[in-house]
N, C-alpha and C positions, 0 to 999 in steps of 0.2 A: 678420351674425354678431355676437352680443353679446360683451361683454368676457370673460365666464366661459368661453365656448367657445373664444375665441382663446387664452386662457391654457392651457386643457387641450390644445389642438392643439399649441401650441409645446412643452409638456412632453412630449407623446407623441413628436413628431418628434425632440426632443433625446434621449429615452431609446432609441428604436428606431434612431436614427442612430448612437449610440454603440455599440449592440450589433452594428450591421452594419459598423462601421468596419473596413477591410481589415487593419489592423495590430493589432487588438484580440485576435486569436487567434494564439498562438505557432505558428510554422511546424512545430515538433516535434509538436504535437498533430495537425496535418494530414498529417504525414509528408512535409513539403516540405524543400527545401534539404539533401537528402542524409540526412535523419533518417528514422526509422521511426515510423509512427503507433502509438499505444498498442495499438490493436486487433491489430496485427501482431507485437507483441513477445511473446517467450516468457520468462516469469519463472522464474528459476532459484534454487534453494536449494542451497548447497554444504555437504556434511557431510564433514569431514575436510579441514583446510586447512593441512597441512604442506607440505613442499617439492613433493611430487608433486601434491597437491591444488591448490596455487597455480599450478603449471605448467598444469594443466587449466583452471583459472579464467582464466588469461591467454588461452588459446585461445578460451574463450567470450566474453571481453571484446573480442576482435578481431572478433566478429560483431555488426553493428549492431542486429540484432533480438533479441539475447540480453540480458536485463536481470537481473543478479544482485541479488536483493533481500534475501538473508539468508545468513549464514555461521554454521557451527557447528563447534566443536571442544572437546574436553575440556581442551585447553591454552589458558589465557587469552591468552598471548602470540601463539600461532599464529592464533587467531580475530581478534585485534586487528590483526595484520599483514595478514590477508586483507581485513578491512574497510577498512583504509587503502589497500590496493591498489585496491579497487573505487572508492573516493572519488577517488584520483588519476586513474584512467582515465575515470570517468564523472561527475565533478564532484559536484553537490549531491544526486544521487538517493539516496534513503534506502537504507541497508543495515543490517538488524538483526543483532545478535549473539546467539548462543545457545550454551549449554553442553550442552543436552539436545536430541538430534535429534528427539525426539517433539514438542517444542514447535514446531520448524520445520515438521515434516510436518503438524501440525494446521492450518497456515495454508491457507485456501481460495484465496488469491490466488497460490499457487505452482504452476506448471505442471509443472516437472520438477526432479529432484534429481540433482546430481553427487555420487557417493559415492566417496571416496578415503581411506577409513579403513584401519587395519591389517586384515589379511586375515580375522581371526576375527570381525570385525564386518560384513563385506561382506553376507553373506546375511541376517542378522537385520534390518539397516537397509533393505536392498533390498526384502525382503518387506513391511516396514512401509510403505515408500514406495509400492509399487504398490497396496497395500491402501488407502492414503490417496488414491489417484487420481492419483499422480504418474508421469510417464514417467521412466526412469532411464538415466543414463550411469554405468556401473559400472567402476571400475578393476579391472585384473587383479591376481592370479588370482581365480577366483570364490570359493573357500572352502578349508577344511581337509579336507572329506570329500565323497564323492559323494552321500551322503544330503542334505547341505545343498544341493548343486547341483540335485538332483531336486526338492526343495521349492521352490526359487526358480523353476525352470522351470515347475512347476505353478502357482505364484502369478502369473507373468507371463501364462501362457495363460488362467488363470481371470479375470484382471482386464482382459485385452486392452490392457495398457499397452505403450508403445514401449520397447524395450530396445536399448542399444548397449553392447557390451563394449569395454574399453579396449585392444584389440589394434590399435593405430594403424597397424601395417604394412599392413593391408588397404587403407588409403587412400593407399598409395605405389605409383607406377606400376610399379616394377621387380618388386614382389611379385606383382602381378596378371599382369604379363607372363610371369613364370616359371610361374605356375600355369596360365595359359591355354595355354602351350606343352605342358604335361603333358596337360591335359584334351583337347587337340586332336590328340594322338598325334604331335606334332612331334619327340619324342625317341625315337620307336619304341615298342615295348612297354616299359612302366614295370616295372623289375625291382627297384630298391632306392631307398631314401631315407636320406640321412645327415643327422642333426640334431645340433647341438651348442649348449651354453650354459655360462656360467660356473657353477661350483659354489658352494655356500654357504661363507662364511668360518668358520674354526674359532675356538676360543678364546672370548672374551667374559668380562668380569669377573663373578665370583660374589660380589663384596663387597656386602653389604647397606648401603644408604644411604637416607636419607629421600627420598621422591619430590620432584622439583623443585617449587619454589613455583609455584603457578598451575596445576598438573596435578591433575586429579581422578583419582587412580590407580585407585580402586575402579571408577569408571565406565569408565576405559580398559580395565580387565580385563573388565568386562561379563560375558559368558557363559563366559569362560575360568575355569579353576580358580584359586583364590587362591594366589598365591605372593608372597613379599616382593619389594619393589622392589630391583633390583640396579643397580649403576652403569652408566649409558648405555643401559639397556634401552629407554627411550623418547626417546633423544636426538633433537633436532631436525635433526641433521646426518646425511646418508646415510652418511658415512664412519665414524660412530661407533656408530650404533644397533645393538643386538644382537637385538631381537625378530624382525628379518628372518630369523634363523637358529635360532629356538627353536620347537620343535614344539607348544608350547601355543597358538601364535598363527598358525602357518603351516606349510606343507610345506617351506619353504626355497626355494632358487633352482631346484630341480627343477620348481617351478611358477612361482615369482616371475619368473624369466627364461625358463625352459623353455617357458612358455605361448606366447611369441612365435614361435619357430621351429616348435614343434609345431602351432600354429594354421595356419601356412603349409603345413606338410606335409599337414594335413587338408584345407585349402582346395584344394590342387592334386590330391590323390590320393583324396578321399573315395570315388569309385566303386570303388576297388580295396581299400577297407578294410572290406568287408562280411563277415559271417559270423564264426564263432569265430576267435580269434587266439591263438596260442601266444606266451607272453611269459616271459622270464627276465631277471634282472638281478643286478648286484653293485655294491657301492659301499663307500666309506669314510665313517665317521662320527667326529666328534671324541670323544676319550676324556677330555679335561679341558676345563673352562670351562663357561660358560652355554649356548653354542651346541651344538645336538645334531642338526642336519639335515645331509644328505649333502654332503660337500665334493667328492667325485668320484663318478661312476657310469657304468655302461654297461648299457643296456637294449636287448634284442633282441626285435623283433616279427616274427612269421611269420604273415602273413594267409592266409586260405583261397584267395585269388586267386593265391598264389605270390609276392606282393610281400613284400619284407623291408625292415625299417626298423631302423636303429641310432641310438640316442639317447645321446650322451655328455655328461657333465658334466666340464668340464676344470678343473684347479686354479685357484683364484682367491684366493690368500692375501692379496693387497693390495686386493681388491675392484675391481681395474682390468681392463684388457683382457687376455684370456687367449688363448693359442695353442691349436692343436688338431692332431691327427696327420694330418689330411687337407690340410694347407696345401700340400704339394707337388703334390697333384692339382689343387686348385681355386685355388691362388694366394693372395695376401694376403687375409685376411678379417677381419671383426670378431669379437668374442668370442662371438657367437651367430649362427647362420645355418642355412639349409636347402639341401640339394643333392639334386636329383632325377636318378637314373640310368636311362637307357633303352638299348635295343639299338642306337639310332642316334645317341646323344650324351648329354650331361649339361648341366644348368643349375644354377648355384649362385647364391643370392641372399641378401643381407644388407642392412643399412642403408647400406652403402657403395656398393652397386650390384649389378649382375647380370653374371655371366660365363657363357659357354657354350662347349661344344666339340661340333661345329665352330662357329666364331664366326658363320658364316652363319645359324645359328639365330636370332640376335638380330634379323635382318632379316625374319624370317617375319611375314607379315601374316595375321591371322585374319579371314576373310570373314564376311559377314552370316549365312551358314548354319552357321558354326562355333559352338563353345561359348564363350559370353561370360559372364564373371563380373560381379557387380555393380560399377558404376563409382562411385568416390569419390576425390576429390583432397584432401579435408579431413574428418577424422573427426568433428569437432564440427559442421561444416556439414552433413554427412550426417545426423547425429542430429537437428539442428534442422529440417531439411527433412522428415524422417520424422515428427517431432512435428506438423508442420503438415498433411501429407498423409495421416497415419495409415498410411503405407506401411512397408516393411521397411527396416531399416538394413543397412549392409554387414556387420555382425556381430551378427545377431539372436540371441535366446536359444538356439535349438536348435543353431545353429552353435557358439556359445560353449560350450554344454554338451559337445559332442563333443570340442572341443579341450581343455577342462579335464579331461575324463575321461581323456585320454591322459596328462596329468600325474599324475592320481590313481593310475591303475593302474601307472604307472612307479614311483612312490614306494613302492607296496606291494611290487612285484617286487624292488626294491632292498633293502627291509627284510627280506623273507622269504628272498631268495636261493634260490628254488626255482622249477621250471618251473610256470607257471600257464596255465590256459586261460580266456580272457575271452570271454564271450558278449555281444556288443554289443546284441543285441535284448533279451535278458533283463536286461541290466545287472547281471550277477553273474558270479563265477567258478564254473566247473563242477567244479573238483577241489580246492577248499580252503575249508573253512569259516573258517579263521583269516583268509584273505585277505578273505572276505566280511565278517567282523567288522570289519575295518579300513575297510570302505566306510562304516560307520555313523558318525553324528555323535558327537563326543565329548560326554560329559554336560555339559549347560548348568548353570551356577551359578545358583541361585535369586536373584532372581525371573525371570530371563530364560528364555525357552523358544523352541524353533525354530518350532513351529507356533502361529500366532496363534489 
């Protein structure tokens, strides 16, 4: 072998040996040492990174195969907080910051979007996300109107994207247990459901002030009609913000909190909620201040099956835990919950746990031949698994729509305070054009529009 060939051979062995050296490839690339290989990671873009959004982000960051690569908020300080949160939890992995959700959704390297904006932005951003090929985890409630709900449902079906609604109670054992007791007839014939939630807060400053520095207020308003900024409208703190209770942006807590116990009512009793339903309601609304959504309400449903449901909004002046008039029957409860009543017993469930009468109901076992509801012990994990398998989540779009519709028609009944007949199949009221008008989407401010 001549000298030139010996040199070329040594160079070749040196180069290929270096490439094959066991420690030259990071374990994280291969998915070793407890890490997840890049091919198995789900990349997430987060739109809306206030307190609620960051709480959801924390749940995603707890999953090793979820990689948050971008955050977006119209408030500079909130998106910067979110980016720092990702950096603290995941080190040097890049996380881009955006003020415009359209720029985030245009990225082809993002698999899914977490949407936790104010309510009036939920549907426009969600439709844009699924149209851009992203799966979505959408915070509750769905929207301000049933028409927006319908448009989002159509968009999810049209695009075939995975949808998870932020009704996290479906991923808690006690809620599934209560609903399976009902579905399997362990309470006897289901006769009534009692549902309660805290009402909206009254008051709210009407003092006009400049928007906080770093807030793009015009973008925050988006499709909502223009109104001047008022003190604390967009506060970063749950205890101060007033948009939660302003009808330009939300239905108030009749949907903001009511969606949770009403979703459980639907999950447990959907087979008995078919056909036209009679509904009437009454409530109280603030007479002064910026807030204008119901502070208390009582809505009564009478389903064709004979099932009756009562939905109460209890006073919530301090935005804290509220009591309700069923405490003596069901024992101590949290400020929102669901109770199913049957001919052979009842079951009450909230985030504090489940109670039943007789207590032996809690020892009931549902056999393999019984009705079993979808299993999930972690709402975010359930979403990520569905993204990978292209299967259903524990709260897919059609289930989410039905639960949100209960909020929508409740709010209309409370506003009109007259007996209405709701046709679930036709998705309209049979006896009131004014009620049907209220199902429609509020006019969108230019250049925003509901239908893409």
